[in-house]
C-alpha positions as CSV (number, residue, x, y, z in Angstrom):
1,M,132.1,213.3,-69.3
2,T,129.5,214.7,-71.5
3,L,125.8,214.0,-70.9
4,V,125.6,211.9,-74.0
5,I,128.5,209.7,-73.1
6,R,127.2,209.3,-69.6
7,L,123.8,208.3,-71.0
8,L,125.5,205.7,-73.2
9,V,127.5,204.3,-70.3
10,N,124.4,204.0,-68.2
11,A,122.6,202.3,-71.0
12,A,125.4,199.8,-71.5
13,A,125.6,199.1,-67.8
14,L,121.8,198.6,-67.5
15,W,121.9,196.4,-70.6
16,V,124.6,194.1,-69.1
17,A,122.4,193.9,-65.9
18,T,119.4,192.8,-68.0
19,R,121.6,190.0,-69.6
20,I,123.2,188.5,-66.5
21,V,120.9,189.3,-63.5
22,P,117.9,187.2,-63.1
23,G,114.9,189.4,-62.4
24,V,116.2,192.4,-64.3
25,T,114.5,192.5,-67.7
26,Y,113.9,194.7,-70.6
27,R,111.4,194.2,-73.4
28,G,111.7,196.7,-76.3
29,D,113.8,198.4,-78.8
30,A,117.1,200.4,-78.4
31,L,115.6,203.9,-78.4
32,P,113.2,203.3,-75.5
33,F,116.2,201.7,-73.6
34,L,117.9,205.1,-73.9
35,G,114.9,206.4,-72.1
36,V,115.4,203.9,-69.3
37,A,119.1,205.1,-69.1
38,L,117.8,208.7,-68.9
39,V,115.4,207.9,-66.1
40,F,118.2,206.1,-64.3
41,G,120.5,209.1,-64.7
42,I,117.8,211.5,-63.4
43,V,117.1,209.2,-60.4
44,N,120.8,209.0,-59.6
45,A,121.3,212.8,-60.1
46,F,118.4,214.0,-58.0
47,I,117.0,211.3,-55.7
48,R,120.1,209.2,-54.8
49,P,122.0,212.1,-53.2
50,V,119.0,212.9,-50.9
51,A,118.7,209.2,-50.1
52,K,122.4,208.9,-49.2
53,L,122.2,212.0,-47.1
54,L,119.2,210.7,-45.2
55,T,120.9,207.3,-44.7
56,F,124.4,208.6,-44.0
57,P,124.5,207.4,-40.3
58,I,123.5,203.8,-41.5
59,I,126.1,204.0,-44.3
60,I,128.8,204.9,-41.7
61,L,127.7,202.2,-39.3
62,T,127.8,199.6,-42.0
63,L,131.2,200.9,-43.3
64,G,129.6,201.8,-46.6
65,I,127.8,198.6,-47.4
66,F,124.3,200.2,-46.9
67,A,125.2,202.4,-49.9
68,L,124.7,199.3,-52.1
69,V,121.2,199.0,-50.7
70,V,120.5,202.6,-51.6
71,N,121.8,201.9,-55.1
72,G,119.5,198.9,-55.3
73,L,116.5,201.0,-54.3
74,M,117.4,203.6,-57.0
75,L,117.4,200.8,-59.6
76,W,114.1,199.6,-58.3
77,L,112.7,203.1,-58.5
78,T,114.0,203.3,-62.0
79,S,112.0,200.2,-62.8
80,A,108.8,201.7,-61.3
81,L,109.2,204.9,-63.2
82,S,110.1,203.1,-66.4
83,G,107.1,200.9,-66.0
84,A,104.8,203.9,-65.5
85,L,106.3,205.5,-68.7
86,G,105.8,202.2,-70.7
87,L,109.6,201.7,-71.3
88,G,109.7,198.0,-70.7
89,F,112.3,197.9,-68.0
90,H,111.5,195.8,-64.9
91,V,113.3,194.8,-61.7
92,R,111.5,191.9,-59.9
93,G,112.2,192.3,-56.2
94,F,114.7,193.6,-53.8
95,W,117.4,191.0,-54.4
96,A,117.3,191.5,-58.1
97,A,117.6,195.2,-57.5
98,L,120.6,194.8,-55.2
99,V,122.5,192.5,-57.5
100,G,121.5,194.6,-60.5
101,A,122.8,197.7,-58.8
102,L,126.1,196.0,-58.1
103,V,126.4,194.9,-61.8
104,V,125.4,198.4,-63.0
105,S,127.9,200.0,-60.7
106,L,130.8,197.8,-61.7
107,V,130.1,198.0,-65.5
108,S,129.6,201.7,-65.3
109,T,132.8,202.3,-63.4
110,L,134.8,200.1,-65.9
111,L,133.3,201.8,-68.9
112,S,133.8,205.3,-67.4
113,L,137.5,204.5,-66.8
114,I,137.9,203.4,-70.4
115,V,136.1,206.5,-71.7
116,V,138.1,208.9,-69.4
117,D,141.4,207.1,-70.3
118,R,140.7,207.6,-74.0
119,S,139.7,211.2,-73.7
120,D,142.8,211.9,-71.5
121,A,145.0,210.3,-74.1
122,R,143.5,212.4,-76.9
123,R,144.0,215.6,-74.9
124,S,147.6,214.8,-74.1
125,H,148.3,214.1,-77.8
126,A,146.7,217.4,-78.8
127,H,149.1,219.5,-76.7
């Protein structure tokens, strides 16, 4: 997936979380929200792999469930960085971060499947 598509998928998934998860909020326009999605993408690209590596034994012991905690912490970190940048995205507390991360993961996965399916269909018709 291209970087722009990934950014839009992240933005959509984060937007859904702001609509259905109490404690995950956004105040602002569409363009700054793309900034939030960019911050989220950077956090997930650079910090999340390190966090998962450091918590790997706990992730194994919990049969992968602790990975959701790591994802929640990444959403919470995105909130802190977005707040520092004045982007208007806020996650209030650990539980909101945990549920928000679950929603973002599910929506992002579903949207990614749709986007990949469509691009695969286009490629197969082109040949």
